[in-house]
N, C-alpha and C positions, 0 to 999 in steps of 0.2 A: 727333403731339404732340411737343414739344420740352421740355427742362428747362433751368432757369436754372442759375447757378453753384452754387446750393445744392440742385440736383437736384429742384426743385419743378416740377411740370408747368406749362407756359406755352403756351396755345394761343389767347390773346386772347379767350376766351369763346366762347359758342355762336354769336354772330352775326358773328364776325370772318370776313372773306374771306381775309385773309393771316395766315399763322402769325406768332407773335411769339416773340422770344427776348430775354432780359436778358443783357447782357454786362458784364463788369467788367474792371478792370486785370489780374486774375488769370487770366482765360480768353479775353480778346478775340482774341489772336493764334492760340491753339490752335483755337478755334471757327471763326474765319474761314478759316483754312487748311484745315480739315477738312470744312467744310460743303459739300455738293453744291449745284449750282445758283446762283441769283442771290440775294444778300443786300443789302438796303437797310439801311445802318447809319445810325442817327439819334442824334446826341448831343442830349440835352435836359437841362433843369434844372427842378426843381419851382418855382423862383422866377420862371420865364419864362412869361408868359401865352401866347405863341405856341407854346411847347413843350407846355404843357398841352393846348392846342387840338389840336395835331398828334397828340399821344399819344391823344387821344380819337377823332379823326376818321380818321386814316390806316389803322387796321386794317380799316375797312369799305370802303376804296377798292379798286377792281379794278386792282391794280398788276401790271406784268409782272415780278414777283419771287416767289421761293419763300418769303421770310420778311422780316420787319422786325426788325432787331436794335437794341434800345434800349440806349443807354449813358447813365447818369446822370453828367453832366459834373461835378456837385458832389462826387461820391464817387469819381471815377476820373481823378484829375489826371494820371496817367502817360499814359493814352490820349489825354486832351485835349492834352497837350504833344506827343506823337508825331504826332497828326493835325493839329496846328497849328490848333486851334479858336479862332477869334476872335469868333464870334457864334453865337447859338443860335436856333432849331435848326440843326444842321449835318448835311447828308445826304451819304452816300458810297455808292458801289456797289462790291461785291466779287463776283466771279463765279469759281466753282471755285478759290477761294484766291488769285485775282489781283485786285489793286487797280485799279479803273477810274476812280478820282478822285472829287472832290467835285462835287455837283450845285449849280449856281447857278440857282435857280428859285423861282418863287412856290409857295406851298403850296396848290395846287388839284389835284384829281385829274388833270385833263388836262395841266397843266404838269409834274407829277411824272412821269407816264407818258412824256411827250415827252423829258424830261431823262434818265430811265433808259434809254430806247431809244437816245438819242444816246450815252450813256456806254458802252453795249454795243458801239459801233463803235470805241471808242478802243483804242490799243495798251496792253495791260496792263503794270502795273508791280508791283514787290514791295510788300507791305504796309509802311506806315510803321513 
């Protein structure tokens, strides 16, 4: 189980396959640099219907990641600016503190799995 920025437990509920974590401007860099394994970082907004759907569906998908890290774009403008978010939802892969870039994919389980696997073959960069 993980905790969010206010140290509340976040595990996506009992039926979730993938662990979930809430990130904010205050802890996104520290968390992503320190988390082991593969993180799928997803920028969302409550006003975006695709984001609400992704937030509801993705935790139940069998993704090749250790966790899904949610970032509320409406409340975390610094992260939105650094990651150059222009549309939502926006998905990124971070592995062992190294940035593997944005995923350009449809929001289906198979498409996201394929995009994550492709991202894992990229040359890592520093976090934005």
